[in-house]
N, C-alpha and C positions, 0 to 999 in steps of 0.2 A: 390277522387283525391285531392291531396294537392300540392301546389306550394310554392316556397320560393321567397319573395320579399326583396330587399335591397332598402331602401329609405334614401338617404343621403342629408341632408340639410347643410346650411352654418355653423351651429354650432354643429350639432350632426347627428349620423346615427343610423339606427336600422335594424334588420333582423326580418321579420315577416312571419309566416306560414299562408297561406290562405287555407281554406277548403270550398268547395262548395257542399252542400247537400240539395236536395229537394227545390231548388230555394232560399236557404238562404246561405249567406256568413258569415263565422266567421274568425276572424284574431287573431293570438296569437303572441305577441312579445316575441322573445327568446333571443335577444341580443341587447343591446344599448351601444353606445360608443360616446365619444366626438369627435368633428372634430375641432382641434385647429390649426389655421394657425401659421406659424413659421417665425419670422423675422430673416433674416440672412443678416448682413450688412445693405445695403440700400434697400433690397428687401423683400417682403412678399410672402411666398410660401405656397402651400398646401402640407401637409405631406402625399403624395398619397400612399407611401409604407406602412405607418401605417394604412391607411384606408383599404388597401388590406389585411393587417394582421388581422384587426378586422373583415373584411368580412369572412375570413377563419375561425375565431373563431365562427362567426355566423352560417356558414354552418355546422361546426362540432357539435355545440350545437343542431341545428335543426335536424341533422341526428340522433343523439342519441335519440331525442324525437320522430321523425317521421319515421325513417328508410330509406325512399326513397321519391323522388319528381318527379312529372311529368315534371317540368321545373323550371328554375331560371331566374330572371330578375332584372335589376338595374335602378333606376332613381336618378338623382342628379340635382344640379343647372346647369345653362347654361354658355356659353361664354368661359369658361376656357378649357385648352387643354394640352396634353402632346405631345412631339415630340420623334419619334423613329428613330434610325439610320438604315443603310442598313441591319443590323443583327437583327433588331427588338428590340434593347436595348433602354431603356428609357434614354433620354439625359437630365437628371436633373429633379428636382422637379418642377412641373408647378407653374407659377406665380398665385397669388391670384388676383381676379379682382379689389380689392381695392389697389393694388400696384400702386405706383406713376409713374411707367415708361411710362404710357399712358397719362400723364397730358396734353401734348400739341399735342398728336398724331392726335386727331380727327380734329383739326383745320388745321393741315398740310395735312391730306388726303383730306379734303374738298377744299383745294387750288389746288389740282391735279384733283379731280373729283367733279363736282358740287353736292351740297346737293340734289337738285331735281332729278338728274340723279341716284344717289345712291339709293334714295328712290324708284324711278320708277323701278329700277332693282330688288330691294330686298324687299321692303315694310316694312323695319325694322326701328324702332325708333333710334334716335341718342343719344347714351350714350357712354361716353369716354372709357368704359371698354369693348365694343364689341370686338369680336375676330379680326375683320378687323383692329382695331386700335392697339391691342396687337401685331399682326404680323408686322404691319408697324413699331411700336416702336422697336421691336426686330431687324428688318432689318436695321433701321436707326442706331441702336447702334452697328451694326456689330456682332450680336450674333453668336458665334461659333456653338451653338446648332442648330440654324436655318440653317446655312450653311451646316451642316452635316445631317440634317433631311431628311428622305425619306417618312415619314408618319406623318400626323397630326391626332390625335384621341382626340375627346372631352372627358371630364372626365369619363362619363359612358362608352363610347366606349373603353377607355383605361383600365378601371377596367374589362370590359367584355373580352378584349383581354388577360388580365392576367389569366382569367378563362379558356379561350378556345384556345388561340393562333391564333384566327381569327381576321382580321382587317376589320371592317365595320363601316360606318358612318350612324347614325340613323337620320331620317327626322326631328323630332321636334327640336332636338338640332342643327342640321345643319342649320336650318333656322335662328337661333339666331346669327349666325356668322356675318351676314350682308354681306355674300359672296355667298348666295344661291338665285337663281332666282325662285320664286314660280310660275311664269307663265310658264317657261320652265321645271319646276320640275327637276332642275339640278343645279350644281354649275354654277355661272356666270363667265364663263371662260374669257370673255372680261374684266370684272372688275379685275379679278385676274391678267390678263396679264398687264393691265395698271398700276397696283401697283407693277409689277415686282415680284410677289410672285411665288414660284415654283409650277407648276401645279401638280407635282407628289405627293405633300402633301395631296391632296384632293381625297379621295377614293370613292368607289361606295356607294350611299345613298340608304338605305332600309326603307320601311314604318313601322310604329308601327305594331307589331303582326307578325314579320318575324323571324323564327328560324335562328340563325346566328352562329351555332356551338354547340358543346357539351362540357361539363366539361372535361378537360384533364384527361385521365385515371390515370396518376400518381397523379394528384391533388385529384381526387376522392378517390383513395386508401389512400392517406395521411389523408383525412378528414373523412374517414369511411363511404362512401356511394357509390352507383353505379353511373356511369356517366349518365347524363341526359341532355336534350336540354337546351340551354341558348337562351332566346328570347329577341329580341330588341322590347321593348314596347315603349310607349311615354316616352323617357328617360329624357327629360326635366321635372323636377318634377311638374311644373305647367301644362304641357300637361297631365300628369297622374291625377293630381288633378281635372282638368276640366272633364276628363272622368268619374270621380266619383261624379260629381254634380248630386244630385238626382232630377233633373228637370223632370216634366212630360209634359212640353210644349217645342215646338221646339225653340222658341225664348225666351232666358232667359239671365239675367245678373248675373255674378258671381264675387266673391272676394275670391281669394286664399290668406289666411292671415297667414304670418309667418315672418321670418326675413325681407323679402320683402312682400309688398302687391301688388298683380297683379289683376287688375280689368278690366273686359270687357265682351265680348260676343263671342259666337261661330258662325262662318260663313262658308258657303260652298265654297266661293271664297275669295281670299285676297282683301281687300279694299285699293286700291292704287290710290289715286287722290290728288289734291292740298290741299283739306281741311284736309285730314288725315295727310299729310306732315306738314301742318301748325300747327296742334295740336300735332304733334310728337307722334302719335299712332304707334303701331307695329302690324305686322301680322306674328304670329308664328305658326308653323305646329302643327297639332293635330292628333287625332285618326280618322281613316277612311277617310284620305285625307282632313279633315276639317282644318280650320284656327282659331286661337284665336286672334281676334281683341282686343287689350288690351293696358293698360298703366301701367308702373311700378311706384309704389309709395314707398317711403323710408321704411315704415312699422315699424315692431316691433324692428328693428335694433336700433332705437333711445332709446327705453326702455331697450333693452339688454345692450347697451353701458352705459347708466346711472347706471344700476345695477352693472356693472363691475367696474366702477369708485368708486361707494360707497363701494363696497366690498374691493377695494384697500385701501380706507380711513378708514377701520375698522368698517364700518356700513353695514354689510351684510343684505340682504333682500331676501325673496322668492318673486316670481312674484305675488303670491296671497297676500302677505303682502303689496306690493306696490299698488295693486288695492284697497285694503281696505283703505289705507291712501289717495288714490286719491278720493275715494267716500266721504271721510270726508272733502274734500277741495272744495271750491266753484267753479262753472263752469264759463268759459268765462272771467276770470280775465285777462288772457293773452293767446295769440294764436301765433302759428308759422306756416309757410309753411313747412311741413315735407320734401319737395323736394328742399329746399334751399341748395345751395352748402355748406353752413356752417355745415350741418349735414351729409355730405358724409363720412368723416373719420376724425373727429376732435380728438385731443389728449385728450380732456376732454368734454364729451357730455353735462353734466349738465351746465358747464360754457358756452358752445356754445349756449345753450338755453337761459341762462341769458343774454348773449351778444346780441343775436337777439332781445330780448325784450327791452333792453336798446336802441338799434339802432332804433327800431320802436316806441319808446316813450310809451311803455306799462309798467305797474307794473312788477317788476322783481320777479319771483317766487323763493322762498328761500328753503322751506322745500321739502323733497322727495315727499310728497303727492301733493303739489302744482305743482311741475314740471311734475309729471306723469299725473295729471289731465289736464294740459296744452297740453301734447302730445296726450292723448286720445281724447280730444275734437277736437283738430286740425286734427287728422287723420280722424275722422268721417266727419268733414266738407270737407276735401279734397276728401273723397269718394263720397260725394254728387256732388262735382264739376266734377269729372271724370265720374260718372254715367250720368250726364247731357250731357257731351261731347260725350259719347258713343251713346246716343240717337240721338244727332245731326247727327252723322256720319251714323247711320243705318236708321234713319227716323222712329224708333220704340220707343214705350214707354213700359217699363218693369214693371210688376205689383208689383215686389219686388226684393229682392236681395238674392241670395244664397251665404252664407259664408261657406267656408271649410278651414280645416287646423288647426294647433295648436293654432292659435290666437283666435279661437272661445271659448277657455277656459276662456278668458277674457270677462266675462259677461258684465262688464261695457262698454267695447268697442262695443260689439254687440248691447246693448241697445242704446248707443249713436249713432251708425250708423243708426238704425231704425228711431230714432228721427230726425237725420240730414236729411235723404233722404225723410222723411215723408211717408214711405211705410214699409210694413213688411220686416223683415229679417228672413230668414230660415237658421239656423246655424246647420251644420252637413254634413258629418262626420268629426271628428277631424283628423283622419289619412287619409285625402283625397288622398294624393299622393300615399301612399302605397296601398290603396284600388284600385285606378285606375290602378296601376301597376299590381295588382293581376287579376283584371277584364280583362285586355288586354291579359294576359297570358292565361286565360280561353277561350277568344275569339280565340286566335291562336290555342288552343288545340281542338277547335270545340265544347266546352261545353257551350258557350254563343253565340247566333246567331248574335247579333249586339249591337250597343251602346245603343239603346233604351231598349233592354232587360237588359243590364248591369246596366243602371240607375234604372230600375224597381227593380232589385235585391238589389241595395243600399237602395232604399226607404223601402223595405221589411225587411232589415237586420239590419239597424242602426238607432238609435234614432235621431230625429231632433227637435230642440227647436225653437219656433217661438217668435219673439220679435215684438211688435207693437209700433208705434210711440207715443211719449209722449211730451208734452209741445212744440208742433210744432211751435207756434208763437214765443216763446223764441228762438228756434233753427233757425228760419228763420231770426230773427234779428241778431243773432250771425253770420249767414252765410253771410249776407250783409257786416258786419264788416270784416269778414275773407277775402272776395274777395278784398276789398279795401286795407287791410293790406298787402295781398300777391301780390298785383299788378295784380290781375286776373280779376278785374271788367272791364266791357265794352267789 
């Protein structure tokens, strides 16, 4: 049996065939494509029709190789959405979460509904690009698209709708909107009403592992394969990545490492109380009705943006070359808080890093290697901080950290993380989101019994590299400096 997974991140997407045989899973990438946001006037958009076009290319290539599939599923980033009119037509390209139309929206919403009440209702952290603030910003701006809209579909819901013609909302992504009540396991209709958002936008929510339609017959014919089920898996890519964490213990800490770093643990119930609110943690939906208690960290976006700027300046580098240059630069000369607002979407990331160092009275990194070393050390130290906060909230101590996702190809970051936290790091698999996507498809098809078996299959099928802490005293001293510098001490 083979299945087809689409895993779309903030910078690229891929189509992968998954094959399960004798308790071993293999994956094969058949199509990869860039995901390039487009600036139009004052707004930044996702080119969602180009993404759908690339998905069709992926299906066609996969069909030529495999012939047929048991199912297809999609995972993407969270919070962004498309709006459909009464005829099911898309009302414009979706806004990108880094678009500036939400710059003041969160503060304005919190003036209408207190922060503590929103958190008590939703359990979701406060970030300016959450769906709730995007919708409020559209409403305030008198958006014609919002006035005409009859359906709201998150990005994977929307792409799945293009494949099937069916409109469904999936649980893991619905929770990220900050409009879903995890205690009631439904949209928070009272919150929706208080913000005067149209109820009709919000459709029925289904759990990961639910078949939600079939590939449209005309589309199947166009792409050269038979129609097959399309399954709603954990469509937030972090939800899929956590499903693929090869933990053999019930209580574990994870770090899904990509454009964003998402760090936390898996819980059976949402953790919604004053301390979680004060620490701005989030409770996002997962597989089998679980929740992901986690914190967003700016992640490899900072390095990606540095690389983009240097390429524009005629100094192209591969990521591997940047890591080598960082290894040749001394540690802890300068440090940043990766989550400082200065790094959210600056025009020039290297200059933003230099400006931060000047502002905080540190030596200013000049070379590419010095800047990347600063970023890698700082990310590792921030990971330690968030791991310790996670343990405060759960009252548990984790014996190490599972790292998954494309970021684990940065071995310097993996080693720095182990040294910073003073515990082992288990790195793997790289394609965490795609593998989790495939595993949940097989669970829906009855080929995998539960998440415990799924994680055992990952352990048996994919290599994992272990990193042990080094120079722990040096890292402990750096951590103390980092806390003071970032205003996190005390």
